[in-house]
Predicted model as a PDB file, atoms N, CA, C, CB and O in Angstrom, pLDDT in the B-factor column:
MODEL        1                                                                  
ATOM      1  N   MET A   1      17.371  76.199 113.882  1.00 64.00           N  
ATOM      2  CA  MET A   1      18.323  76.958 114.677  1.00 64.00           C  
ATOM      3  C   MET A   1      17.611  78.042 115.481  1.00 64.00           C  
ATOM      4  CB  MET A   1      19.395  77.579 113.778  1.00 64.00           C  
ATOM      5  O   MET A   1      17.969  78.309 116.629  1.00 64.00           O  
ATOM      6  N   ASN A   2      16.613  78.657 114.879  1.00 67.00           N  
ATOM      7  CA  ASN A   2      15.856  79.697 115.567  1.00 67.00           C  
ATOM      8  C   ASN A   2      15.137  79.119 116.784  1.00 67.00           C  
ATOM      9  CB  ASN A   2      14.845  80.352 114.610  1.00 67.00           C  
ATOM     10  O   ASN A   2      15.087  79.757 117.835  1.00 67.00           O  
ATOM     11  N   PHE A   3      14.582  77.913 116.646  1.00 61.00           N  
ATOM     12  CA  PHE A   3      13.912  77.259 117.769  1.00 61.00           C  
ATOM     13  C   PHE A   3      14.878  77.009 118.912  1.00 61.00           C  
ATOM     14  CB  PHE A   3      13.281  75.944 117.322  1.00 61.00           C  
ATOM     15  O   PHE A   3      14.547  77.246 120.073  1.00 61.00           O  
ATOM     16  N   LEU A   4      16.080  76.527 118.586  1.00 65.00           N  
ATOM     17  CA  LEU A   4      17.084  76.249 119.608  1.00 65.00           C  
ATOM     18  C   LEU A   4      17.485  77.531 120.329  1.00 65.00           C  
ATOM     19  CB  LEU A   4      18.317  75.581 118.984  1.00 65.00           C  
ATOM     20  O   LEU A   4      17.659  77.530 121.547  1.00 65.00           O  
ATOM     21  N   THR A   5      17.631  78.608 119.592  1.00 65.00           N  
ATOM     22  CA  THR A   5      17.989  79.883 120.200  1.00 65.00           C  
ATOM     23  C   THR A   5      16.880  80.387 121.120  1.00 65.00           C  
ATOM     24  CB  THR A   5      18.286  80.920 119.119  1.00 65.00           C  
ATOM     25  O   THR A   5      17.157  80.877 122.215  1.00 65.00           O  
ATOM     26  N   LYS A   6      15.634  80.270 120.682  1.00 65.00           N  
ATOM     27  CA  LYS A   6      14.521  80.701 121.534  1.00 65.00           C  
ATOM     28  C   LYS A   6      14.404  79.837 122.784  1.00 65.00           C  
ATOM     29  CB  LYS A   6      13.209  80.661 120.753  1.00 65.00           C  
ATOM     30  O   LYS A   6      14.074  80.339 123.859  1.00 65.00           O  
ATOM     31  N   MET A   7      14.674  78.532 122.647  1.00 63.00           N  
ATOM     32  CA  MET A   7      14.565  77.636 123.788  1.00 63.00           C  
ATOM     33  C   MET A   7      15.630  77.944 124.836  1.00 63.00           C  
ATOM     34  CB  MET A   7      14.679  76.184 123.332  1.00 63.00           C  
ATOM     35  O   MET A   7      15.365  77.884 126.036  1.00 63.00           O  
ATOM     36  N   LEU A   8      16.820  78.270 124.382  1.00 60.00           N  
ATOM     37  CA  LEU A   8      17.914  78.492 125.313  1.00 60.00           C  
ATOM     38  C   LEU A   8      17.944  79.904 125.872  1.00 60.00           C  
ATOM     39  CB  LEU A   8      19.215  78.194 124.643  1.00 60.00           C  
ATOM     40  O   LEU A   8      18.647  80.160 126.850  1.00 60.00           O  
ATOM     41  N   SER A   9      17.208  80.816 125.284  1.00 60.00           N  
ATOM     42  CA  SER A   9      17.203  82.183 125.794  1.00 60.00           C  
ATOM     43  C   SER A   9      15.907  82.427 126.564  1.00 60.00           C  
ATOM     44  CB  SER A   9      17.360  83.211 124.634  1.00 60.00           C  
ATOM     45  O   SER A   9      14.886  81.784 126.317  1.00 60.00           O  
ATOM     46  N   GLY A  10      15.972  83.340 127.473  1.00 60.00           N  
ATOM     47  CA  GLY A  10      14.790  83.699 128.244  1.00 60.00           C  
ATOM     48  C   GLY A  10      13.942  84.694 127.478  1.00 60.00           C  
ATOM     49  O   GLY A  10      14.283  85.098 126.366  1.00 60.00           O  
ATOM     50  N   GLU A  11      12.849  85.078 128.079  1.00 58.00           N  
ATOM     51  CA  GLU A  11      11.968  86.037 127.437  1.00 58.00           C  
ATOM     52  C   GLU A  11      12.658  87.394 127.353  1.00 58.00           C  
ATOM     53  CB  GLU A  11      10.635  86.148 128.200  1.00 58.00           C  
ATOM     54  O   GLU A  11      13.090  87.945 128.365  1.00 58.00           O  
ATOM     55  N   GLY A  12      12.755  87.918 126.158  1.00 54.00           N  
ATOM     56  CA  GLY A  12      13.344  89.230 125.959  1.00 54.00           C  
ATOM     57  C   GLY A  12      14.859  89.256 125.990  1.00 54.00           C  
ATOM     58  O   GLY A  12      15.450  90.324 125.830  1.00 54.00           O  
ATOM     59  N   GLU A  13      15.501  88.129 126.190  1.00 56.00           N  
ATOM     60  CA  GLU A  13      16.962  88.081 126.207  1.00 56.00           C  
ATOM     61  C   GLU A  13      17.471  87.751 124.819  1.00 56.00           C  
ATOM     62  CB  GLU A  13      17.473  87.044 127.234  1.00 56.00           C  
ATOM     63  O   GLU A  13      16.864  86.961 124.095  1.00 56.00           O  
ATOM     64  N   THR A  14      18.593  88.362 124.448  1.00 56.00           N  
ATOM     65  CA  THR A  14      19.162  88.081 123.132  1.00 56.00           C  
ATOM     66  C   THR A  14      20.252  87.027 123.206  1.00 56.00           C  
ATOM     67  CB  THR A  14      19.715  89.351 122.514  1.00 56.00           C  
ATOM     68  O   THR A  14      20.513  86.349 122.212  1.00 56.00           O  
ATOM     69  N   ASN A  15      20.897  86.870 124.356  1.00 60.00           N  
ATOM     70  CA  ASN A  15      21.951  85.870 124.513  1.00 60.00           C  
ATOM     71  C   ASN A  15      21.384  84.615 125.157  1.00 60.00           C  
ATOM     72  CB  ASN A  15      23.115  86.429 125.355  1.00 60.00           C  
ATOM     73  O   ASN A  15      20.501  84.697 126.010  1.00 60.00           O  
ATOM     74  N   PRO A  16      21.887  83.453 124.754  1.00 62.00           N  
ATOM     75  CA  PRO A  16      21.413  82.209 125.382  1.00 62.00           C  
ATOM     76  C   PRO A  16      21.772  82.168 126.871  1.00 62.00           C  
ATOM     77  CB  PRO A  16      22.013  80.983 124.662  1.00 62.00           C  
ATOM     78  O   PRO A  16      22.841  82.624 127.276  1.00 62.00           O  
ATOM     79  N   SER A  17      20.878  81.625 127.659  1.00 69.00           N  
ATOM     80  CA  SER A  17      21.113  81.481 129.088  1.00 69.00           C  
ATOM     81  C   SER A  17      22.112  80.358 129.330  1.00 69.00           C  
ATOM     82  CB  SER A  17      19.792  81.208 129.840  1.00 69.00           C  
ATOM     83  O   SER A  17      21.950  79.257 128.803  1.00 69.00           O  
ATOM     84  N   SER A  18      23.136  80.628 130.118  1.00 74.00           N  
ATOM     85  CA  SER A  18      24.156  79.615 130.377  1.00 74.00           C  
ATOM     86  C   SER A  18      23.587  78.452 131.180  1.00 74.00           C  
ATOM     87  CB  SER A  18      25.343  80.231 131.116  1.00 74.00           C  
ATOM     88  O   SER A  18      23.989  77.307 130.976  1.00 74.00           O  
ATOM     89  N   LYS A  19      22.645  78.732 132.102  1.00 77.00           N  
ATOM     90  CA  LYS A  19      22.035  77.648 132.877  1.00 77.00           C  
ATOM     91  C   LYS A  19      21.277  76.697 131.962  1.00 77.00           C  
ATOM     92  CB  LYS A  19      21.091  78.213 133.952  1.00 77.00           C  
ATOM     93  O   LYS A  19      21.386  75.478 132.093  1.00 77.00           O  
ATOM     94  N   ARG A  20      20.513  77.259 131.038  1.00 78.00           N  
ATOM     95  CA  ARG A  20      19.749  76.422 130.117  1.00 78.00           C  
ATOM     96  C   ARG A  20      20.661  75.696 129.145  1.00 78.00           C  
ATOM     97  CB  ARG A  20      18.738  77.261 129.352  1.00 78.00           C  
ATOM     98  O   ARG A  20      20.397  74.545 128.798  1.00 78.00           O  
ATOM     99  N   MET A  21      21.721  76.339 128.703  1.00 79.00           N  
ATOM    100  CA  MET A  21      22.651  75.722 127.766  1.00 79.00           C  
ATOM    101  C   MET A  21      23.348  74.525 128.416  1.00 79.00           C  
ATOM    102  CB  MET A  21      23.690  76.752 127.280  1.00 79.00           C  
ATOM    103  O   MET A  21      23.438  73.456 127.812  1.00 79.00           O  
ATOM    104  N   ILE A  22      23.837  74.701 129.636  1.00 82.00           N  
ATOM    105  CA  ILE A  22      24.528  73.612 130.330  1.00 82.00           C  
ATOM    106  C   ILE A  22      23.564  72.473 130.628  1.00 82.00           C  
ATOM    107  CB  ILE A  22      25.171  74.120 131.634  1.00 82.00           C  
ATOM    108  O   ILE A  22      23.919  71.304 130.477  1.00 82.00           O  
ATOM    109  N   THR A  23      22.342  72.807 131.052  1.00 83.00           N  
ATOM    110  CA  THR A  23      21.343  71.770 131.325  1.00 83.00           C  
ATOM    111  C   THR A  23      21.004  71.002 130.059  1.00 83.00           C  
ATOM    112  CB  THR A  23      20.071  72.387 131.923  1.00 83.00           C  
ATOM    113  O   THR A  23      20.888  69.777 130.091  1.00 83.00           O  
ATOM    114  N   PHE A  24      20.844  71.707 128.947  1.00 84.00           N  
ATOM    115  CA  PHE A  24      20.520  71.053 127.677  1.00 84.00           C  
ATOM    116  C   PHE A  24      21.659  70.149 127.224  1.00 84.00           C  
ATOM    117  CB  PHE A  24      20.216  72.099 126.597  1.00 84.00           C  
ATOM    118  O   PHE A  24      21.410  69.029 126.777  1.00 84.00           O  
ATOM    119  N   LEU A  25      22.896  70.608 127.328  1.00 86.00           N  
ATOM    120  CA  LEU A  25      24.039  69.776 126.942  1.00 86.00           C  
ATOM    121  C   LEU A  25      24.188  68.566 127.865  1.00 86.00           C  
ATOM    122  CB  LEU A  25      25.328  70.606 126.957  1.00 86.00           C  
ATOM    123  O   LEU A  25      24.510  67.472 127.402  1.00 86.00           O  
ATOM    124  N   ALA A  26      23.958  68.754 129.162  1.00 86.00           N  
ATOM    125  CA  ALA A  26      24.009  67.628 130.095  1.00 86.00           C  
ATOM    126  C   ALA A  26      22.918  66.617 129.776  1.00 86.00           C  
ATOM    127  CB  ALA A  26      23.869  68.117 131.543  1.00 86.00           C  
ATOM    128  O   ALA A  26      23.141  65.410 129.872  1.00 86.00           O  
ATOM    129  N   PHE A  27      21.726  67.108 129.393  1.00 87.00           N  
ATOM    130  CA  PHE A  27      20.650  66.208 128.997  1.00 87.00           C  
ATOM    131  C   PHE A  27      21.040  65.410 127.748  1.00 87.00           C  
ATOM    132  CB  PHE A  27      19.357  67.001 128.742  1.00 87.00           C  
ATOM    133  O   PHE A  27      20.783  64.208 127.681  1.00 87.00           O  
ATOM    134  N   LEU A  28      21.654  66.063 126.768  1.00 89.00           N  
ATOM    135  CA  LEU A  28      22.092  65.348 125.565  1.00 89.00           C  
ATOM    136  C   LEU A  28      23.119  64.267 125.895  1.00 89.00           C  
ATOM    137  CB  LEU A  28      22.681  66.331 124.552  1.00 89.00           C  
ATOM    138  O   LEU A  28      23.057  63.164 125.351  1.00 89.00           O  
ATOM    139  N   LEU A  29      24.060  64.578 126.780  1.00 87.00           N  
ATOM    140  CA  LEU A  29      25.046  63.574 127.190  1.00 87.00           C  
ATOM    141  C   LEU A  29      24.392  62.427 127.949  1.00 87.00           C  
ATOM    142  CB  LEU A  29      26.130  64.215 128.054  1.00 87.00           C  
ATOM    143  O   LEU A  29      24.758  61.267 127.761  1.00 87.00           O  
ATOM    144  N   LEU A  30      23.434  62.746 128.800  1.00 88.00           N  
ATOM    145  CA  LEU A  30      22.709  61.722 129.555  1.00 88.00           C  
ATOM    146  C   LEU A  30      21.932  60.822 128.605  1.00 88.00           C  
ATOM    147  CB  LEU A  30      21.756  62.370 130.581  1.00 88.00           C  
ATOM    148  O   LEU A  30      21.947  59.601 128.760  1.00 88.00           O  
ATOM    149  N   ALA A  31      21.256  61.408 127.625  1.00 89.00           N  
ATOM    150  CA  ALA A  31      20.503  60.625 126.651  1.00 89.00           C  
ATOM    151  C   ALA A  31      21.437  59.769 125.807  1.00 89.00           C  
ATOM    152  CB  ALA A  31      19.672  61.542 125.753  1.00 89.00           C  
ATOM    153  O   ALA A  31      21.107  58.626 125.490  1.00 89.00           O  
ATOM    154  N   THR A  32      22.588  60.301 125.443  1.00 90.00           N  
ATOM    155  CA  THR A  32      23.558  59.532 124.665  1.00 90.00           C  
ATOM    156  C   THR A  32      24.057  58.331 125.460  1.00 90.00           C  
ATOM    157  CB  THR A  32      24.740  60.419 124.248  1.00 90.00           C  
ATOM    158  O   THR A  32      24.180  57.233 124.917  1.00 90.00           O  
ATOM    159  N   GLY A  33      24.346  58.533 126.744  1.00 87.00           N  
ATOM    160  CA  GLY A  33      24.781  57.426 127.594  1.00 87.00           C  
ATOM    161  C   GLY A  33      23.698  56.375 127.748  1.00 87.00           C  
ATOM    162  O   GLY A  33      23.988  55.179 127.744  1.00 87.00           O  
ATOM    163  N   PHE A  34      22.459  56.808 127.882  1.00 88.00           N  
ATOM    164  CA  PHE A  34      21.339  55.872 128.003  1.00 88.00           C  
ATOM    165  C   PHE A  34      21.177  55.052 126.723  1.00 88.00           C  
ATOM    166  CB  PHE A  34      20.033  56.631 128.318  1.00 88.00           C  
ATOM    167  O   PHE A  34      21.000  53.835 126.783  1.00 88.00           O  
ATOM    168  N   ILE A  35      21.237  55.702 125.585  1.00 91.00           N  
ATOM    169  CA  ILE A  35      21.109  54.995 124.297  1.00 91.00           C  
ATOM    170  C   ILE A  35      22.277  54.051 124.083  1.00 91.00           C  
ATOM    171  CB  ILE A  35      21.027  55.996 123.129  1.00 91.00           C  
ATOM    172  O   ILE A  35      22.096  52.947 123.569  1.00 91.00           O  
ATOM    173  N   ALA A  36      23.480  54.473 124.475  1.00 89.00           N  
ATOM    174  CA  ALA A  36      24.654  53.612 124.324  1.00 89.00           C  
ATOM    175  C   ALA A  36      24.511  52.340 125.157  1.00 89.00           C  
ATOM    176  CB  ALA A  36      25.929  54.367 124.729  1.00 89.00           C  
ATOM    177  O   ALA A  36      24.895  51.258 124.714  1.00 89.00           O  
ATOM    178  N   GLU A  37      23.962  52.470 126.358  1.00 86.00           N  
ATOM    179  CA  GLU A  37      23.773  51.287 127.198  1.00 86.00           C  
ATOM    180  C   GLU A  37      22.669  50.390 126.674  1.00 86.00           C  
ATOM    181  CB  GLU A  37      23.462  51.698 128.621  1.00 86.00           C  
ATOM    182  O   GLU A  37      22.797  49.166 126.694  1.00 86.00           O  
ATOM    183  N   MET A  38      21.595  50.986 126.210  1.00 89.00           N  
ATOM    184  CA  MET A  38      20.438  50.198 125.781  1.00 89.00           C  
ATOM    185  C   MET A  38      20.664  49.455 124.471  1.00 89.00           C  
ATOM    186  CB  MET A  38      19.242  51.091 125.640  1.00 89.00           C  
ATOM    187  O   MET A  38      20.329  48.276 124.363  1.00 89.00           O  
ATOM    188  N   PHE A  39      21.223  50.126 123.487  1.00 90.00           N  
ATOM    189  CA  PHE A  39      21.265  49.555 122.148  1.00 90.00           C  
ATOM    190  C   PHE A  39      22.645  49.079 121.703  1.00 90.00           C  
ATOM    191  CB  PHE A  39      20.766  50.554 121.181  1.00 90.00           C  
ATOM    192  O   PHE A  39      22.740  48.167 120.882  1.00 90.00           O  
ATOM    193  N   PHE A  40      23.703  49.670 122.220  1.00 88.00           N  
ATOM    194  CA  PHE A  40      25.045  49.326 121.750  1.00 88.00           C  
ATOM    195  C   PHE A  40      25.854  48.561 122.784  1.00 88.00           C  
ATOM    196  CB  PHE A  40      25.786  50.574 121.359  1.00 88.00           C  
ATOM    197  O   PHE A  40      27.020  48.246 122.549  1.00 88.00           O  
ATOM    198  N   GLU A  41      25.253  48.262 123.918  1.00 83.00           N  
ATOM    199  CA  GLU A  41      25.873  47.493 124.996  1.00 83.00           C  
ATOM    200  C   GLU A  41      27.202  48.074 125.470  1.00 83.00           C  
ATOM    201  CB  GLU A  41      26.084  46.079 124.546  1.00 83.00           C  
ATOM    202  O   GLU A  41      28.113  47.340 125.854  1.00 83.00           O  
ATOM    203  N   LYS A  42      27.296  49.383 125.438  1.00 86.00           N  
ATOM    204  CA  LYS A  42      28.451  50.079 126.011  1.00 86.00           C  
ATOM    205  C   LYS A  42      28.107  50.411 127.445  1.00 86.00           C  
ATOM    206  CB  LYS A  42      28.822  51.374 125.198  1.00 86.00           C  
ATOM    207  O   LYS A  42      27.005  50.890 127.712  1.00 86.00           O  
ATOM    208  N   ARG A  43      28.988  50.179 128.351  1.00 87.00           N  
ATOM    209  CA  ARG A  43      28.718  50.411 129.765  1.00 87.00           C  
ATOM    210  C   ARG A  43      29.205  51.799 130.172  1.00 87.00           C  
ATOM    211  CB  ARG A  43      29.390  49.326 130.632  1.00 87.00           C  
ATOM    212  O   ARG A  43      30.341  52.188 129.901  1.00 87.00           O  
ATOM    213  N   VAL A  44      28.319  52.522 130.822  1.00 83.00           N  
ATOM    214  CA  VAL A  44      28.635  53.844 131.355  1.00 83.00           C  
ATOM    215  C   VAL A  44      28.825  53.691 132.854  1.00 83.00           C  
ATOM    216  CB  VAL A  44      27.511  54.894 131.022  1.00 83.00           C  
ATOM    217  O   VAL A  44      28.061  52.986 133.515  1.00 83.00           O  
ATOM    218  N   ASN A  45      29.843  54.351 133.390  1.00 87.00           N  
ATOM    219  CA  ASN A  45      30.107  54.310 134.821  1.00 87.00           C  
ATOM    220  C   ASN A  45      28.871  54.822 135.566  1.00 87.00           C  
ATOM    221  CB  ASN A  45      31.370  55.155 135.183  1.00 87.00           C  
ATOM    222  O   ASN A  45      28.412  55.929 135.285  1.00 87.00           O  
ATOM    223  N   PRO A  46      28.322  54.047 136.505  1.00 88.00           N  
ATOM    224  CA  PRO A  46      27.100  54.474 137.209  1.00 88.00           C  
ATOM    225  C   PRO A  46      27.242  55.805 137.943  1.00 88.00           C  
ATOM    226  CB  PRO A  46      26.693  53.417 138.194  1.00 88.00           C  
ATOM    227  O   PRO A  46      26.283  56.575 138.005  1.00 88.00           O  
ATOM    228  N   GLN A  47      28.424  56.091 138.501  1.00 90.00           N  
ATOM    229  CA  GLN A  47      28.619  57.365 139.184  1.00 90.00           C  
ATOM    230  C   GLN A  47      28.564  58.527 138.194  1.00 90.00           C  
ATOM    231  CB  GLN A  47      29.957  57.371 139.936  1.00 90.00           C  
ATOM    232  O   GLN A  47      28.023  59.585 138.515  1.00 90.00           O  
ATOM    233  N   THR A  48      29.113  58.345 137.006  1.00 86.00           N  
ATOM    234  CA  THR A  48      29.064  59.384 135.983  1.00 86.00           C  
ATOM    235  C   THR A  48      27.636  59.608 135.523  1.00 86.00           C  
ATOM    236  CB  THR A  48      29.955  59.015 134.792  1.00 86.00           C  
ATOM    237  O   THR A  48      27.203  60.747 135.351  1.00 86.00           O  
ATOM    238  N   PHE A  49      26.907  58.523 135.326  1.00 84.00           N  
ATOM    239  CA  PHE A  49      25.515  58.629 134.887  1.00 84.00           C  
ATOM    240  C   PHE A  49      24.679  59.351 135.949  1.00 84.00           C  
ATOM    241  CB  PHE A  49      24.927  57.223 134.598  1.00 84.00           C  
ATOM    242  O   PHE A  49      23.872  60.219 135.618  1.00 84.00           O  
ATOM    243  N   ASP A  50      24.871  58.994 137.220  1.00 88.00           N  
ATOM    244  CA  ASP A  50      24.132  59.639 138.304  1.00 88.00           C  
ATOM    245  C   ASP A  50      24.487  61.121 138.426  1.00 88.00           C  
ATOM    246  CB  ASP A  50      24.410  58.926 139.625  1.00 88.00           C  
ATOM    247  O   ASP A  50      23.612  61.955 138.660  1.00 88.00           O  
ATOM    248  N   THR A  51      25.765  61.444 138.269  1.00 88.00           N  
ATOM    249  CA  THR A  51      26.192  62.836 138.346  1.00 88.00           C  
ATOM    250  C   THR A  51      25.545  63.673 137.251  1.00 88.00           C  
ATOM    251  CB  THR A  51      27.710  62.930 138.249  1.00 88.00           C  
ATOM    252  O   THR A  51      25.072  64.779 137.511  1.00 88.00           O  
ATOM    253  N   MET A  52      25.522  63.149 136.028  1.00 87.00           N  
ATOM    254  CA  MET A  52      24.887  63.877 134.924  1.00 87.00           C  
ATOM    255  C   MET A  52      23.389  64.020 135.172  1.00 87.00           C  
ATOM    256  CB  MET A  52      25.139  63.160 133.581  1.00 87.00           C  
ATOM    257  O   MET A  52      22.800  65.048 134.839  1.00 87.00           O  
ATOM    258  N   MET A  53      22.779  63.004 135.747  1.00 87.00           N  
ATOM    259  CA  MET A  53      21.353  63.072 136.043  1.00 87.00           C  
ATOM    260  C   MET A  53      21.067  64.172 137.069  1.00 87.00           C  
ATOM    261  CB  MET A  53      20.846  61.712 136.558  1.00 87.00           C  
ATOM    262  O   MET A  53      20.086  64.904 136.938  1.00 87.00           O  
ATOM    263  N   TYR A  54      21.925  64.290 138.093  1.00 90.00           N  
ATOM    264  CA  TYR A  54      21.733  65.328 139.103  1.00 90.00           C  
ATOM    265  C   TYR A  54      21.945  66.726 138.520  1.00 90.00           C  
ATOM    266  CB  TYR A  54      22.685  65.103 140.277  1.00 90.00           C  
ATOM    267  O   TYR A  54      21.262  67.670 138.915  1.00 90.00           O  
ATOM    268  N   ILE A  55      22.879  66.862 137.591  1.00 88.00           N  
ATOM    269  CA  ILE A  55      23.091  68.153 136.938  1.00 88.00           C  
ATOM    270  C   ILE A  55      21.857  68.543 136.143  1.00 88.00           C  
ATOM    271  CB  ILE A  55      24.329  68.108 136.020  1.00 88.00           C  
ATOM    272  O   ILE A  55      21.424  69.694 136.190  1.00 88.00           O  
ATOM    273  N   VAL A  56      21.285  67.588 135.408  1.00 88.00           N  
ATOM    274  CA  VAL A  56      20.085  67.871 134.616  1.00 88.00           C  
ATOM    275  C   VAL A  56      18.913  68.213 135.532  1.00 88.00           C  
ATOM    276  CB  VAL A  56      19.729  66.665 133.718  1.00 88.00           C  
ATOM    277  O   VAL A  56      18.211  69.195 135.290  1.00 88.00           O  
ATOM    278  N   LEU A  57      18.690  67.425 136.572  1.00 88.00           N  
ATOM    279  CA  LEU A  57      17.577  67.694 137.486  1.00 88.00           C  
ATOM    280  C   LEU A  57      17.750  69.034 138.203  1.00 88.00           C  
ATOM    281  CB  LEU A  57      17.452  66.565 138.513  1.00 88.00           C  
ATOM    282  O   LEU A  57      16.786  69.783 138.362  1.00 88.00           O  
ATOM    283  N   GLY A  58      18.957  69.332 138.630  1.00 88.00           N  
ATOM    284  CA  GLY A  58      19.208  70.615 139.293  1.00 88.00           C  
ATOM    285  C   GLY A  58      19.024  71.788 138.341  1.00 88.00           C  
ATOM    286  O   GLY A  58      18.438  72.806 138.709  1.00 88.00           O  
ATOM    287  N   GLY A  59      19.519  71.644 137.131  1.00 85.00           N  
ATOM    288  CA  GLY A  59      19.363  72.719 136.151  1.00 85.00           C  
ATOM    289  C   GLY A  59      17.917  72.951 135.779  1.00 85.00           C  
ATOM    290  O   GLY A  59      17.481  74.096 135.653  1.00 85.00           O  
ATOM    291  N   LEU A  60      17.170  71.880 135.602  1.00 84.00           N  
ATOM    292  CA  LEU A  60      15.754  72.022 135.276  1.00 84.00           C  
ATOM    293  C   LEU A  60      14.984  72.636 136.442  1.00 84.00           C  
ATOM    294  CB  LEU A  60      15.153  70.663 134.903  1.00 84.00           C  
ATOM    295  O   LEU A  60      14.119  73.490 136.242  1.00 84.00           O  
ATOM    296  N   GLY A  61      15.298  72.203 137.644  1.00 84.00           N  
ATOM    297  CA  GLY A  61      14.616  72.746 138.820  1.00 84.00           C  
ATOM    298  C   GLY A  61      14.933  74.215 139.034  1.00 84.00           C  
ATOM    299  O   GLY A  61      14.043  75.001 139.359  1.00 84.00           O  
ATOM    300  N   PHE A  62      16.183  74.589 138.856  1.00 81.00           N  
ATOM    301  CA  PHE A  62      16.577  75.984 139.045  1.00 81.00           C  
ATOM    302  C   PHE A  62      15.974  76.871 137.967  1.00 81.00           C  
ATOM    303  CB  PHE A  62      18.100  76.116 139.040  1.00 81.00           C  
ATOM    304  O   PHE A  62      15.508  77.972 138.259  1.00 81.00           O  
ATOM    305  N   THR A  63      15.978  76.400 136.722  1.00 75.00           N  
ATOM    306  CA  THR A  63      15.397  77.176 135.629  1.00 75.00           C  
ATOM    307  C   THR A  63      13.889  77.314 135.800  1.00 75.00           C  
ATOM    308  CB  THR A  63      15.717  76.524 134.280  1.00 75.00           C  
ATOM    309  O   THR A  63      13.331  78.379 135.538  1.00 75.00           O  
ATOM    310  N   ALA A  64      13.231  76.253 136.234  1.00 76.00           N  
ATOM    311  CA  ALA A  64      11.782  76.313 136.444  1.00 76.00           C  
ATOM    312  C   ALA A  64      11.427  77.204 137.625  1.00 76.00           C  
ATOM    313  CB  ALA A  64      11.220  74.911 136.664  1.00 76.00           C  
ATOM    314  O   ALA A  64      10.392  77.870 137.603  1.00 76.00           O  
ATOM    315  N   SER A  65      12.262  77.227 138.650  1.00 79.00           N  
ATOM    316  CA  SER A  65      11.965  78.055 139.817  1.00 79.00           C  
ATOM    317  C   SER A  65      12.064  79.544 139.506  1.00 79.00           C  
ATOM    318  CB  SER A  65      12.907  77.706 140.954  1.00 79.00           C  
ATOM    319  O   SER A  65      11.450  80.356 140.198  1.00 79.00           O  
ATOM    320  N   GLU A  66      12.824  79.918 138.478  1.00 73.00           N  
ATOM    321  CA  GLU A  66      12.938  81.321 138.089  1.00 73.00           C  
ATOM    322  C   GLU A  66      11.605  81.879 137.613  1.00 73.00           C  
ATOM    323  CB  GLU A  66      13.986  81.483 136.997  1.00 73.00           C  
ATOM    324  O   GLU A  66      11.371  83.083 137.713  1.00 73.00           O  
ATOM    325  N   LYS A  67      10.747  81.043 137.108  1.00 73.00           N  
ATOM    326  CA  LYS A  67       9.442  81.498 136.608  1.00 73.00           C  
ATOM    327  C   LYS A  67       8.533  81.944 137.752  1.00 73.00           C  
ATOM    328  CB  LYS A  67       8.760  80.380 135.804  1.00 73.00           C  
ATOM    329  O   LYS A  67       7.629  82.751 137.537  1.00 73.00           O  
ATOM    330  N   PHE A  68       8.758  81.430 138.967  1.00 78.00           N  
ATOM    331  CA  PHE A  68       7.904  81.739 140.096  1.00 78.00           C  
ATOM    332  C   PHE A  68       8.432  82.858 140.979  1.00 78.00           C  
ATOM    333  CB  PHE A  68       7.709  80.522 140.912  1.00 78.00           C  
ATOM    334  O   PHE A  68       7.750  83.296 141.905  1.00 78.00           O  
ATOM    335  N   VAL A  69       9.638  83.319 140.699  1.00 75.00           N  
ATOM    336  CA  VAL A  69      10.238  84.390 141.495  1.00 75.00           C  
ATOM    337  C   VAL A  69       9.952  85.715 140.798  1.00 75.00           C  
ATOM    338  CB  VAL A  69      11.784  84.172 141.683  1.00 75.00           C  
ATOM    339  O   VAL A  69      10.193  85.859 139.600  1.00 75.00           O  
ATOM    340  N   SER A  70       9.441  86.672 141.548  1.00 64.00           N  
ATOM    341  CA  SER A  70       9.153  87.974 140.959  1.00 64.00           C  
ATOM    342  C   SER A  70      10.456  88.759 140.812  1.00 64.00           C  
ATOM    343  CB  SER A  70       8.127  88.761 141.824  1.00 64.00           C  
ATOM    344  O   SER A  70      11.340  88.710 141.667  1.00 64.00           O  
ATOM    345  N   LYS A  71      10.540  89.475 139.708  1.00 67.00           N  
ATOM    346  CA  LYS A  71      11.734  90.289 139.455  1.00 67.00           C  
ATOM    347  C   LYS A  71      11.387  91.748 139.740  1.00 67.00           C  
ATOM    348  CB  LYS A  71      12.248  90.109 137.978  1.00 67.00           C  
ATOM    349  O   LYS A  71      10.379  92.267 139.262  1.00 67.00           O  
ATOM    350  N   ASP A  72      12.239  92.394 140.524  1.00 65.00           N  
ATOM    351  CA  ASP A  72      12.056  93.819 140.810  1.00 65.00           C  
ATOM    352  C   ASP A  72      12.644  94.624 139.673  1.00 65.00           C  
ATOM    353  CB  ASP A  72      12.712  94.217 142.162  1.00 65.00           C  
ATOM    354  O   ASP A  72      13.826  94.492 139.355  1.00 65.00           O  
ATOM    355  N   LYS A  73      11.833  95.444 139.068  1.00 62.00           N  
ATOM    356  CA  LYS A  73      12.315  96.306 137.982  1.00 62.00           C  
ATOM    357  C   LYS A  73      12.448  97.707 138.531  1.00 62.00           C  
ATOM    358  CB  LYS A  73      11.354  96.277 136.742  1.00 62.00           C  
ATOM    359  O   LYS A  73      11.458  98.414 138.720  1.00 62.00           O  
ATOM    360  N   LYS A  74      13.690  98.103 138.785  1.00 59.00           N  
ATOM    361  CA  LYS A  74      13.954  99.439 139.351  1.00 59.00           C  
ATOM    362  C   LYS A  74      14.584 100.320 138.318  1.00 59.00           C  
ATOM    363  CB  LYS A  74      14.858  99.354 140.586  1.00 59.00           C  
ATOM    364  O   LYS A  74      14.883 101.481 138.596  1.00 59.00           O  
TER     365      LYS A  74                                                      
ENDMDL                                                                          
END                                                                             
């Protein structure tokens, strides 16, 4: 649980980041849909799968871009 909390929170933050939380949950749903299609032969709507993929890619890109932006401490 401590690992999950550290992963979802930023450096020095005590509350989990909502961007990271939503991206992580979208990734779990995407992985679940992929596993369901591969092993259990359940069909996932391609538009839904693509939408979840774009949410994960956008969330990862936005979270990663925060590391390169300087923060002004006033």
